[in-house]
C-alpha positions as CSV (number, residue, x, y, z in Angstrom):
1,M,120.0,151.2,106.0
2,D,122.4,152.3,103.2
3,V,125.2,154.8,103.3
4,T,123.2,157.7,101.7
5,T,120.6,157.6,104.4
6,E,123.2,157.6,107.1
7,L,124.9,160.6,105.5
8,W,121.7,162.6,105.3
9,I,121.1,161.9,109.0
10,V,124.6,163.2,109.9
11,V,124.0,166.4,107.8
12,A,120.7,167.0,109.5
13,A,122.2,166.6,112.9
14,V,125.0,169.1,112.1
15,L,122.5,171.7,110.8
16,A,120.4,171.3,113.9
17,L,123.5,171.9,116.0
18,L,124.4,175.0,114.0
19,V,120.9,176.4,114.5
20,V,121.1,175.9,118.3
21,V,124.5,177.6,118.4
22,L,123.3,180.6,116.4
23,V,120.2,181.0,118.6
24,V,122.3,180.8,121.8
25,G,124.9,183.2,120.5
26,S,122.2,185.7,119.4
27,V,120.7,185.7,122.9
28,L,124.0,186.2,124.6
29,A,124.9,189.0,122.2
30,R,121.6,190.8,123.0
31,R,122.4,190.6,126.7
32,R,125.9,192.0,126.3
33,R,125.0,194.8,123.9
34,I,125.3,198.4,125.3
35,S,122.4,200.5,124.3
36,L,122.8,204.4,124.3
37,R,119.0,204.7,124.8
38,G,116.6,202.9,126.9
39,D,113.6,201.0,125.8
40,T,111.3,203.6,127.5
41,E,111.2,207.3,127.4
42,E,114.4,209.1,128.1
43,K,115.1,210.0,131.7
44,P,117.4,212.8,132.8
45,R,120.9,211.3,133.1
46,E,122.2,211.2,136.6
47,V,125.8,211.8,137.2
48,D,127.4,209.7,139.9
49,R,129.5,212.3,141.7
50,S,130.8,210.1,144.4
51,G,132.7,207.8,142.1
52,G,130.9,204.7,143.4
53,Y,130.8,201.4,141.2
54,K,129.4,197.9,141.4
55,A,132.2,195.3,141.3
56,S,131.9,192.0,139.6
57,T,132.7,190.2,142.8
58,G,129.4,191.2,144.3
59,F,130.6,194.0,146.6
60,D,128.5,197.3,146.3
61,F,129.9,200.7,147.0
62,S,127.1,203.2,148.2
63,Q,127.0,206.9,147.6
64,G,128.3,209.4,150.2
65,T,125.9,211.6,152.3
66,A,127.6,215.0,151.8
67,A,126.6,217.1,148.8
68,P,129.2,217.6,146.2
69,P,130.9,221.0,146.1
70,E,130.2,223.4,143.3
71,P,132.0,222.6,140.2
72,V,134.9,224.9,139.3
73,R,135.1,225.8,135.7
74,R,138.6,225.4,134.2
75,E,140.1,228.2,132.2
76,P,139.7,227.6,128.5
77,T,143.4,228.2,127.9
78,R,144.4,225.2,130.1
79,P,145.0,222.0,128.2
80,D,142.7,219.1,128.8
81,P,144.5,216.1,130.4
82,V,143.0,213.8,127.9
83,G,142.8,215.9,124.9
84,E,141.7,219.3,123.7
85,R,137.9,219.6,123.8
86,T,136.1,220.8,120.7
87,D,132.6,221.2,122.3
88,T,131.3,224.5,123.7
89,D,128.5,223.4,126.0
90,D,130.8,221.8,128.6
91,Q,128.7,218.6,128.7
92,P,130.2,215.2,129.1
93,R,130.7,213.2,125.9
94,V,131.5,209.7,125.0
95,G,135.0,208.9,126.4
96,D,134.8,211.4,129.2
97,D,134.8,208.5,131.7
98,A,138.4,207.9,130.9
99,S,139.5,211.2,132.3
100,V,138.7,213.2,135.5
101,P,135.4,215.2,135.0
102,R,136.0,218.8,134.7
103,D,133.4,219.7,137.3
104,A,134.7,217.2,139.9
105,P,136.3,218.7,143.0
106,K,139.9,217.8,143.5
107,R,140.3,215.7,146.6
108,G,143.2,214.0,148.2
109,I,143.4,210.3,149.1
110,T,141.6,209.5,152.3
111,D,142.1,206.3,154.2
112,V,138.7,204.9,155.0
113,T,138.6,202.4,157.8
114,L,136.2,199.5,157.0
115,P,134.4,197.9,159.9
116,E,135.7,194.4,160.8
117,P,133.2,191.6,160.2
118,A,131.7,190.2,163.4
119,T,133.4,187.1,164.5
120,A,131.2,184.3,165.7
121,P,132.3,182.9,169.1
122,E,133.8,179.5,169.0
123,P,131.6,176.8,170.4
124,V,132.7,175.4,173.7
125,A,133.5,171.7,173.5
126,E,131.6,169.6,176.0
127,P,133.8,167.4,178.1
128,E,133.6,163.7,177.1
129,P,132.2,161.4,179.8
130,T,134.8,159.5,181.7
131,V,134.7,155.8,180.8
132,T,135.2,153.5,183.8
133,P,137.4,150.6,182.7
134,E,136.1,147.2,183.3
135,P,138.0,145.0,185.8
136,T,140.6,142.8,184.1
137,V,139.8,139.1,184.5
138,T,143.0,137.2,185.1
139,P,142.8,133.8,183.3
140,E,143.6,130.7,185.3
141,P,146.9,129.2,184.4
142,T,146.7,126.2,182.1
143,V,148.4,123.1,183.5
144,T,150.6,121.6,180.8
145,P,150.9,117.9,181.1
146,E,154.4,116.6,181.3
147,P,155.5,114.9,178.0
148,T,155.8,111.2,178.0
149,L,159.4,110.2,177.3
150,T,159.4,107.8,174.2
151,P,162.4,105.5,174.2
152,E,164.7,106.2,171.3
153,P,164.6,103.4,168.7
154,T,167.7,101.4,168.3
155,V,169.4,102.2,165.0
156,T,170.4,99.1,163.2
157,P,173.4,99.8,161.0
158,E,172.7,99.2,157.3
159,P,174.6,96.4,155.8
160,T,177.4,97.4,153.5
161,V,176.3,96.8,149.9
162,T,179.1,95.5,147.8
163,P,178.7,96.8,144.3
164,E,178.2,94.1,141.8
165,P,180.8,94.0,139.1
166,A,179.6,95.1,135.7
167,A,178.2,92.2,133.8
168,A,180.4,91.4,130.9
169,P,178.6,91.2,127.5
170,A,177.5,87.7,126.6
171,I,179.8,86.1,124.1
172,D,178.1,84.1,121.4
173,D,178.7,80.4,120.8
174,I,180.6,80.2,117.5
175,D,180.1,77.4,115.1
176,P,183.2,75.5,114.1
177,T,184.8,76.6,110.9
178,E,185.4,73.2,109.4
179,G,182.9,72.1,106.8
180,R,181.0,75.4,106.7
181,L,180.6,75.4,102.9
182,H,179.3,71.8,102.9
183,R,176.7,72.8,105.6
184,L,175.7,75.8,103.5
185,R,175.6,73.9,100.2
186,G,171.9,73.6,100.3
187,R,171.4,77.4,100.3
188,L,173.7,77.8,97.4
189,S,172.3,75.0,95.4
190,R,168.7,76.3,95.7
191,S,169.6,79.4,93.8
192,Q,172.2,78.0,91.4
193,N,171.1,74.5,90.4
194,A,168.9,75.8,87.6
195,V,172.1,76.5,85.6
196,G,173.4,73.1,86.3
197,R,170.2,71.3,85.4
198,S,170.0,73.2,82.1
199,L,173.6,72.3,81.2
200,L,173.3,68.7,82.1
201,G,170.1,68.4,80.2
202,L,171.8,69.6,77.0
203,L,175.1,67.7,77.4
204,G,173.6,64.4,78.6
205,G,172.0,63.7,75.2
206,G,175.3,62.6,73.5
207,D,176.2,64.2,70.2
208,L,175.2,67.9,70.1
209,D,174.4,69.9,67.0
210,E,175.3,73.5,66.6
211,D,172.0,74.7,68.0
212,S,172.6,72.7,71.2
213,W,176.0,74.1,71.6
214,E,174.6,77.6,71.1
215,E,172.1,76.9,73.9
216,V,175.0,75.8,76.1
217,E,176.9,79.0,75.4
218,D,173.8,81.1,76.1
219,T,173.2,79.3,79.4
220,L,176.8,80.1,80.5
221,L,176.5,83.8,79.5
222,V,173.2,84.2,81.4
223,A,175.0,82.8,84.5
224,D,177.5,85.7,84.3
225,L,180.5,83.7,83.4
226,G,181.5,86.3,80.8
227,S,182.3,85.9,77.1
228,A,186.0,84.9,77.5
229,A,185.3,82.2,80.1
230,T,182.3,80.9,78.2
231,S,184.2,80.6,74.9
232,E,187.0,78.7,76.6
233,I,184.6,76.4,78.5
234,V,182.6,75.6,75.4
235,A,185.7,74.8,73.3
236,T,187.0,72.5,76.1
237,L,183.7,70.7,76.4
238,R,183.4,70.1,72.6
239,E,186.9,68.7,72.5
240,Q,186.7,66.5,75.5
241,M,183.2,65.1,74.7
242,A,184.4,64.0,71.3
243,A,187.6,62.6,72.7
244,R,185.9,60.7,75.6
245,N,182.9,59.7,73.6
246,V,180.5,61.0,76.3
247,R,177.0,59.5,75.9
248,T,175.3,59.5,79.3
249,E,174.3,62.3,81.7
250,S,176.6,61.0,84.4
251,E,179.6,61.2,82.0
252,A,178.5,64.7,80.9
253,R,178.3,65.8,84.6
254,A,181.7,64.5,85.4
255,L,183.3,66.2,82.4
256,L,181.4,69.5,83.1
257,R,182.5,69.5,86.8
258,E,186.1,68.9,85.8
259,V,186.1,71.8,83.3
260,L,184.4,74.3,85.7
261,I,186.8,73.5,88.6
262,D,189.7,74.0,86.3
263,Q,188.4,77.4,85.3
264,L,188.3,78.4,89.0
265,T,192.1,77.8,89.3
266,P,192.4,75.4,92.3
267,S,196.1,76.3,92.6
268,F,195.3,79.7,94.0
269,D,196.3,80.4,97.6
270,R,193.0,81.1,99.3
271,S,194.2,81.3,102.8
272,I,193.5,84.3,105.0
273,R,196.8,85.8,106.1
274,A,195.8,86.3,109.7
275,L,198.6,84.6,111.5
276,P,200.8,86.8,113.6
277,H,204.5,87.6,112.9
278,G,207.2,87.4,115.4
279,D,207.0,90.9,116.8
280,R,203.8,92.2,115.4
281,P,200.3,91.2,114.5
282,S,199.0,90.5,111.0
283,V,197.0,93.4,109.4
284,L,194.0,92.8,107.2
285,L,192.3,95.7,105.3
286,V,188.7,95.3,104.2
287,V,187.5,97.6,101.3
288,G,184.6,97.9,99.0
289,V,181.7,100.1,97.9
290,N,178.7,101.0,100.0
291,G,176.1,98.4,100.7
292,T,178.2,95.3,99.9
293,G,178.5,94.2,103.5
294,K,182.1,95.3,104.5
295,T,181.3,95.9,108.2
296,T,179.3,92.7,108.5
297,T,182.0,90.7,106.7
298,T,184.6,92.2,109.1
299,G,182.6,91.2,112.1
300,K,182.0,87.6,110.8
301,L,185.7,87.2,110.0
302,A,186.5,88.3,113.6
303,R,184.2,85.5,114.8
304,V,186.1,83.0,112.6
305,L,189.4,84.1,114.0
306,V,188.2,84.1,117.6
307,A,186.8,80.6,117.2
308,D,190.2,79.6,116.0
309,G,191.8,80.9,119.2
310,R,193.1,84.2,117.9
311,R,193.2,87.5,119.7
312,V,191.7,90.2,117.5
313,I,191.5,94.0,117.4
314,L,189.0,95.7,115.1
315,G,189.8,99.2,113.7
316,A,186.6,101.2,112.9
317,A,188.1,103.4,110.2
318,D,184.7,104.0,108.6
319,T,184.2,107.4,110.1
320,F,181.8,108.7,107.5
321,R,178.8,106.5,108.3
322,A,177.6,107.2,111.8
323,A,176.4,103.7,112.6
324,A,179.5,101.9,111.3
325,A,181.5,102.2,114.4
326,D,178.6,101.2,116.6
327,Q,177.9,98.2,114.4
328,L,181.5,97.1,114.6
329,Q,181.4,97.6,118.4
330,T,178.4,95.2,118.6
331,W,180.2,92.5,116.6
332,A,183.3,92.9,118.8
333,E,181.3,92.6,122.0
334,R,179.6,89.4,120.8
335,V,182.9,87.7,120.2
336,G,185.1,89.2,122.9
337,A,187.3,91.4,120.7
338,D,188.4,95.0,121.2
339,V,187.6,98.0,119.0
340,V,189.6,101.1,118.3
341,R,187.4,103.9,117.1
342,G,187.6,107.7,116.6
343,K,185.1,110.5,116.5
344,E,182.6,110.8,113.7
345,G,184.3,112.5,110.8
346,A,187.8,111.8,112.0
347,D,190.6,111.0,109.7
348,P,190.2,107.3,108.8
349,A,193.9,106.9,108.2
350,A,194.6,108.1,111.8
351,V,192.1,105.6,113.2
352,A,193.6,102.8,111.2
353,F,197.1,103.8,112.4
354,D,196.0,103.8,116.1
355,A,194.4,100.4,115.7
356,V,197.6,98.9,114.4
357,S,199.6,100.7,117.1
358,R,197.3,99.3,119.8
359,G,197.6,95.8,118.3
360,I,201.4,95.9,118.5
361,A,201.3,97.2,122.0
362,D,198.8,94.6,123.2
363,G,200.5,91.8,121.4
364,V,197.4,90.6,119.6
365,D,197.4,88.1,116.7
366,C,195.4,90.1,114.1
367,V,194.2,93.6,113.4
368,L,191.1,93.9,111.1
369,V,190.6,97.4,109.7
370,D,187.1,98.3,108.3
371,T,187.2,101.2,105.9
372,A,184.5,103.5,104.6
373,G,182.5,102.5,101.6
374,R,183.2,104.6,98.5
375,L,182.2,104.6,94.9
376,H,184.9,103.4,92.5
377,T,184.1,106.3,90.2
378,K,185.1,109.0,92.9
379,T,188.8,109.6,92.4
380,G,189.2,111.7,95.6
381,L,187.7,108.9,97.7
382,M,189.8,106.3,96.1
383,D,192.9,108.4,96.7
384,E,192.0,108.6,100.4
385,L,191.7,104.8,100.5
386,G,195.3,104.6,99.1
387,K,196.3,107.0,101.9
388,V,194.9,104.7,104.6
389,K,196.9,101.8,103.3
390,R,200.1,104.0,103.1
391,V,199.7,105.3,106.7
392,I,199.2,101.8,108.1
393,E,202.3,100.6,106.4
394,K,204.3,103.2,108.3
395,K,203.6,101.1,111.3
396,A,203.3,97.6,109.9
397,P,202.9,95.9,106.5
398,V,199.4,95.1,105.3
399,D,199.2,91.3,104.9
400,D,195.8,91.0,103.2
401,V,193.5,93.4,101.3
402,L,190.1,91.9,100.9
403,L,187.6,93.4,98.4
404,V,184.0,92.7,99.3
405,L,181.7,92.4,96.3
406,D,178.0,92.0,96.0
407,A,177.5,88.9,93.9
408,T,174.0,90.1,92.8
409,I,175.3,93.1,90.7
410,G,177.1,91.0,88.1
411,Q,179.2,92.9,85.6
412,N,179.2,96.2,87.7
413,G,181.0,94.3,90.4
414,L,183.7,93.5,88.0
415,A,184.2,97.2,87.1
416,Q,184.5,98.0,90.8
417,A,187.1,95.3,91.3
418,R,189.3,96.7,88.5
419,V,189.4,100.2,90.1
420,F,190.1,99.0,93.6
421,A,192.8,96.7,92.4
422,Q,194.6,99.7,90.9
423,V,194.5,101.7,94.2
424,V,195.2,99.2,97.0
425,D,196.6,96.1,95.4
426,I,193.8,93.6,96.2
427,T,195.0,90.1,97.4
428,G,191.6,88.4,97.8
429,V,187.9,88.7,97.1
430,V,184.9,88.2,99.4
431,L,181.6,87.5,97.5
432,T,178.5,88.2,99.5
433,K,174.8,87.4,99.0
434,L,175.5,84.2,97.0
435,D,172.4,82.6,98.6
436,G,170.0,85.0,96.9
437,T,169.4,85.8,93.3
438,A,173.1,85.9,92.4
439,K,174.0,83.7,89.4
440,G,177.4,82.7,90.7
441,G,179.2,83.1,87.4
442,I,180.8,86.3,88.7
443,V,183.3,84.1,90.6
444,F,184.8,83.0,87.3
445,Q,185.0,86.5,85.9
446,V,186.6,88.1,89.0
447,Q,189.3,85.5,89.2
448,R,190.0,85.6,85.5
449,E,190.0,89.4,85.3
450,L,192.0,90.3,88.5
451,G,194.2,87.2,88.8
452,V,193.4,87.0,92.6
453,P,191.4,84.3,94.3
454,V,187.9,84.4,95.8
455,K,188.7,83.6,99.4
456,L,185.4,83.9,101.2
457,V,181.7,83.7,100.3
458,G,178.7,85.0,102.2
459,L,175.8,82.6,102.1
460,G,173.3,84.2,104.5
461,E,172.6,86.8,107.1
462,G,173.5,84.7,110.1
463,A,176.6,85.4,112.2
464,D,178.3,82.2,111.1
465,D,177.2,82.3,107.4
466,L,180.7,83.3,106.1
467,A,182.5,80.3,104.6
468,P,185.9,79.8,102.9
469,F,185.6,79.4,99.1
470,D,186.2,75.8,97.9
471,P,186.1,75.5,94.1
472,A,185.1,71.9,94.1
473,A,182.3,72.4,96.7
474,F,181.1,75.5,94.8
475,V,180.9,73.6,91.5
476,D,179.0,70.7,93.2
477,A,176.5,73.2,94.6
478,L,176.2,74.8,91.1
479,L,175.4,71.5,89.4
480,G,173.1,70.4,92.2
């Protein structure tokens, strides 16, 4: 059914309702209309002289029995109470019912006593029959059995439990520090001996032409030795091979080993300055960019010092990374060292100062301070690192500043080293991840550029995979 059909139905219903209303209204109007003439022949109008009326409440007033007195005609000069009449036949007209008829006798107000309606006698209530109560049956008393007395159980006093002392965290067994690089040489040689084999294959053939020397130079450059170190090494090799008349691979290997070790400057002091002074501990500051392994290196170095019989306190001054302090805490628990840490986001200089103060108060041998990683290109962060070092020196001098570098990033690591050296006066370098894809030549560049030694190398993820740097052992691993 569409909208038009529904609309027509509504219109028809409204019209039907209007017709019904009109019919009903017409009927009611006919009933209420006053007609001046009847439907039948006119009858002589009777005048109600008693003044009786039929009320709407249903009460009827009947006419009196006495005949009305003769009407008294008023003088024409007297004014009419309603208005002056203009007719001459003295007959009632329309509107005369609103005034006293002229022919009605004047009567005073008579009090009529109406008969009282008959009052029906109230019914007499019959008396209710008396109910005889039934005799109450008294229940027999219930005999309650006497309770059986159960003997009280003997309370055995509980044994006093002596609280067990908190278990101390298990301390790891630490490998001896002697000969670590020799034990780790296999890891280093697996990733580095490709360079050594290539060089020995070129140099062991005796006299080399210019193309061969260019290949030697390219091999050294690919190994990240840098242009300056490569030029110096190639010049020394050409001179010494001609002077010594090198013809065999073993002679070429001996010469190459000698030249590379010399480039690593064996005279550098590569010791870790962790021995205590007379009235204060030594202080070591570990710095570097994010992701190089600063916190891990700090924990591994603490293991080395504890294995050597030193008392160590770790300062968790990396307050920017949420997990740094927890990571350092784990390292400390594994080796039996203490940790000084602050709240997350606290001033790192204040934490470092507290660590040194604690170390002096406790009389420890060494305080290792782990700092937050920061990009070398952020001047504000580098200035903050300088502030940490200055605040520490108000309490005690900083003995060693170790820069941790990722050996896999090559030339970028050298750029980082330059900036850190300007801010905190680096005294040593730690090269991590040398067991992976690192080419190893970064060691030559860092020492040559900064003039500071590589002191430690990381050769794995194990807790004891941190080793002191030995130039001769490193070159041997490089040549395979």
